[in-house]
C-alpha positions in Angstrom: -2.7 -1.6 27.5 -4.9 -4.7 28.8 -7.5 -3.0 30.3 -8.7 -1.4 26.7 -8.5 -4.8 24.7 -10.8 -6.2 27.4 -13.5 -2.5 27.2 -12.9 -2.9 23.6 -14.2 -6.6 23.6 -10.8 -8.6 23.2 -8.9 -11.2 25.5 -6.2 -9.4 26.7 -4.6 -12.9 27.1 -4.8 -13.0 23.5 -4.0 -9.7 22.3 0.5 -9.0 23.3 0.2 -5.8 25.0 2.5 -5.5 27.9 3.0 -2.5 29.1 0.3 1.4 30.5 -0.6 3.8 27.9 0.6 6.6 30.6 -1.4 9.6 28.8 -3.6 10.0 25.7 -6.3 12.8 24.4 -8.7 13.3 21.8 -8.5 16.5 19.3 -11.1 16.8 16.6 -11.1 13.2 15.2 -8.1 12.4 16.2 -7.0 10.1 19.6 -3.5 9.9 21.0 -2.2 7.7 23.6 0.9 7.7 24.6 2.3 3.9 25.8 5.0 2.4 27.8 6.2 -0.5 26.3 8.5 -2.7 27.1 11.0 -3.4 24.2 9.5 -2.2 21.2 6.2 -1.7 19.0 3.1 -3.8 20.2 2.2 -4.4 16.7 -0.3 -7.3 17.9 -2.1 -3.8 20.0 -2.0 -1.7 17.5 -3.9 -4.3 15.1 -6.0 -5.0 17.2 -6.9 -1.2 17.4 -7.1 -1.0 14.0 -9.2 -3.9 13.7 -11.5 -2.2 16.0 -12.2 1.1 13.9 -12.4 -0.6 9.9 -10.7 2.3 8.1 -8.1 3.5 10.9 -4.5 3.8 10.7 -2.5 4.0 14.0 1.2 5.7 13.3 3.5 5.2 16.5 6.9 6.2 17.2 8.7 3.7 19.0 12.2 5.1 21.5 13.6 2.1 23.1 17.4 3.6 24.3 18.7 -0.1 25.2 18.3 -2.4 22.4 18.3 1.0 20.1 15.0 0.7 19.0 14.3 4.1 16.9 11.5 3.3 14.7 8.2 5.3 13.2 5.7 3.7 10.2 5.1 7.5 9.9 6.7 8.0 6.6 5.6 11.1 5.7 6.1 12.4 8.8 2.6 14.3 9.6 2.3 12.8 13.0 5.9 12.1 13.7 8.3 14.1 11.7 11.6 13.3 14.2 14.0 11.1 12.1 17.2 11.5 14.4 17.9 12.3 18.2 20.5 12.8 20.9 20.8 11.7 23.6 23.2 13.0 26.0 24.1 14.3 29.2 22.0 17.6 28.6 18.5 15.4 27.9 17.6 14.2 24.4 16.9 16.9 21.2 14.7 15.9 18.7 15.8 16.8 14.6 13.4 16.2 11.7 16.6 16.6 9.1 20.7 15.6 9.3 21.5 18.7 8.2 19.5 20.5 11.4 21.0 17.5 13.6 25.1 17.9 12.2 24.4 22.0 12.5 23.8 21.4 17.0 26.0 18.9 17.4 28.6 20.3 15.8 28.2 23.7 18.3 27.7 21.2 20.9 31.4 19.7 20.1 33.1 22.8 18.9 33.1 21.5 14.7 31.8 22.1 11.9 30.0 18.9 10.6 28.9 17.8 7.3 25.1 16.0 7.4 26.3 12.7 7.0 25.0 10.4 9.8 28.4 8.1 10.1 30.6 11.2 10.3 28.2 12.9 13.3 28.5 9.2 14.9 32.4 9.4 14.4 32.8 13.0 15.2 31.3 12.3 18.2 33.0 9.3 19.7 36.0 11.4 18.8 34.8 14.5 21.0 34.2 12.0 23.9 37.3 10.1 23.9 38.8 13.7 23.7 37.2 14.4 27.3 38.2 10.8 28.3 34.5 9.4 28.4 32.7 11.6 31.0 29.5 11.6 32.0 29.4 15.8 31.0 30.3 14.5 27.6 28.2 11.4 27.2 26.0 11.5 24.0 24.3 8.9 21.4 23.0 9.6 18.3 20.0 8.1 16.8 18.3 7.8 13.1 14.4 7.0 13.9 14.0 3.6 11.0 11.3 4.2 8.7 9.4 0.5 8.9 6.9 -0.3 6.2 3.6 -1.6 8.2 
């Protein structure tokens, strides 16, 4: 990330950009950059890039499971439509709506679930307890916070 800041005429010592670019692409007039950073989104890096390209807007989605940070600034869901994430022994599943999440998780734990975040979390906790918190029963449910920047 510091190399990009440098290439765009900035000083990576002055723009907090701890992390690395792990993938990028250009489709039509849209640039997509996938970064791996520490502890969350890097607003200084994002603001620096936006300053270099006046009129541009960077939309992001951040997942930091260790600190349970799940957020996006894409309020309309144009680029990052998922609002819920299930991290489990089977991997990651993403959902645009709470209804989709309730149906999927309900099928997984064998219980009909209402489209309610707290009730889904409680059902997951109960399922894990019933299975003695075994590795095969482990699940963690998250909601992406839509942030305003």
